[in-house]
C-alpha positions as CSV (number, residue, x, y, z in Angstrom):
1,M,2.1,-9.3,20.1
2,W,1.9,-12.9,20.9
3,C,2.6,-15.2,23.9
4,V,4.5,-18.4,24.6
5,K,2.1,-21.3,25.1
6,Y,1.0,-21.6,28.8
7,R,2.9,-18.3,29.3
8,H,6.1,-20.2,30.2
9,K,9.0,-17.8,30.8
10,V,11.4,-19.3,28.4
11,L,12.4,-16.4,26.2
12,K,15.6,-15.4,28.1
13,D,19.2,-14.7,27.4
14,E,20.5,-16.4,24.2
15,I,17.0,-17.7,23.3
16,A,15.6,-14.2,23.3
17,E,18.6,-12.9,21.3
18,F,18.3,-15.7,18.7
19,L,14.5,-15.1,18.5
20,K,15.2,-11.4,17.7
21,E,17.6,-12.3,14.9
22,V,15.2,-14.8,13.4
23,L,12.3,-12.4,13.4
24,V,14.4,-9.7,11.7
25,E,15.8,-12.2,9.2
26,T,12.3,-13.4,8.4
27,A,11.1,-9.9,7.7
28,I,14.0,-9.2,5.4
29,L,13.4,-12.5,3.5
30,Y,9.7,-11.8,3.0
31,K,10.2,-8.1,2.3
32,F,8.6,-6.4,5.2
33,R,10.3,-4.4,7.9
34,V,10.6,-4.8,11.7
35,E,10.4,-1.3,13.0
36,S,10.5,-2.1,16.7
37,L,10.9,-5.4,18.6
38,E,11.1,-6.5,22.2
39,V,11.2,-10.0,23.6
40,V,9.9,-10.4,27.2
41,E,10.2,-13.8,29.0
42,D,6.8,-15.0,28.0
43,H,5.7,-12.8,25.0
44,V,6.9,-10.9,22.0
45,H,6.1,-7.3,20.9
46,V,6.8,-6.4,17.3
47,L,6.0,-3.4,15.2
48,V,6.0,-4.2,11.5
49,S,5.8,-2.1,8.4
50,A,4.5,-3.8,5.3
51,T,3.0,-3.2,1.9
52,P,-0.7,-3.9,1.3
53,Q,0.3,-7.2,-0.5
54,H,1.3,-8.6,2.9
55,T,-1.7,-9.6,5.0
56,I,-1.5,-9.4,8.7
57,P,-2.4,-13.1,9.3
58,N,0.3,-14.2,6.9
59,I,2.9,-12.0,8.5
60,V,2.1,-13.3,11.9
61,K,2.0,-16.9,10.6
62,M,5.4,-16.5,9.1
63,L,6.9,-14.9,12.2
64,K,5.5,-17.4,14.6
65,G,6.0,-20.5,12.4
66,I,9.5,-19.9,11.3
67,S,10.7,-18.7,14.7
68,A,9.2,-21.7,16.5
69,R,10.8,-24.1,14.1
70,K,14.2,-22.5,14.4
71,L,14.0,-22.1,18.1
72,F,13.2,-25.8,18.6
73,L,16.0,-26.8,16.3
74,K,18.6,-24.6,18.1
75,F,17.3,-25.1,21.6
76,P,15.8,-28.6,21.8
77,Q,15.4,-28.2,25.6
78,L,12.5,-25.9,24.9
79,K,10.4,-29.0,23.9
80,K,10.9,-30.4,27.4
81,K,9.5,-27.1,29.0
82,I,6.7,-26.7,26.6
83,W,4.7,-29.9,26.0
84,G,2.5,-30.5,23.0
85,G,5.0,-29.4,20.4
86,H,3.8,-25.8,20.1
87,L,5.9,-22.9,21.2
88,W,3.4,-20.1,20.7
89,N,-0.2,-19.7,21.9
90,P,-2.4,-19.7,18.8
91,S,-3.8,-16.3,19.4
92,Y,-2.2,-12.9,18.9
93,F,-3.0,-9.2,19.2
94,V,-2.8,-6.8,16.3
95,S,-3.4,-3.1,16.0
96,T,-2.8,-0.7,13.1
97,V,-1.0,2.6,13.8
98,S,-1.0,5.9,12.0
99,E,2.1,8.1,11.6
100,N,0.9,10.1,14.6
101,T,0.9,7.0,16.9
102,E,3.9,5.1,15.5
103,A,6.3,6.9,17.9
104,Q,4.1,6.0,20.9
105,V,3.9,2.4,19.9
106,K,7.7,2.2,19.4
107,N,8.2,3.8,22.8
108,Y,5.8,1.3,24.4
109,I,7.5,-1.7,22.8
110,Q,11.0,-0.5,23.8
111,N,9.9,-0.1,27.4
112,Q,8.4,-3.6,27.8
113,N,11.5,-5.2,29.5
114,A,11.8,-2.3,31.9
115,E,8.2,-2.8,33.0
116,S,8.5,-6.6,33.4
117,V,11.3,-6.4,35.9
């Protein structure tokens, strides 16, 4: 889970849909899997399945870096709303899950937009 810089609510409509596409495409390209994904107006929740060769910091770095670059290219108006040239807050939250808790985490992620309304 990570947030938009300054928690600006910019991940809406076509921006949110494009972000989802980019995150899934990035996972496919780098050979890990997005199990669950939800984009809320000011943050992103993603459940990833990866091999031990993928380190968590590298996965997050790829997802945040590639998505920010592609979002700024496709939606240049984002740069006006988020000054300083950075889309994402530098921090993120990560937790590992077992097979027993994976369904709970997926359910939590899928219900994020319902709770934010």
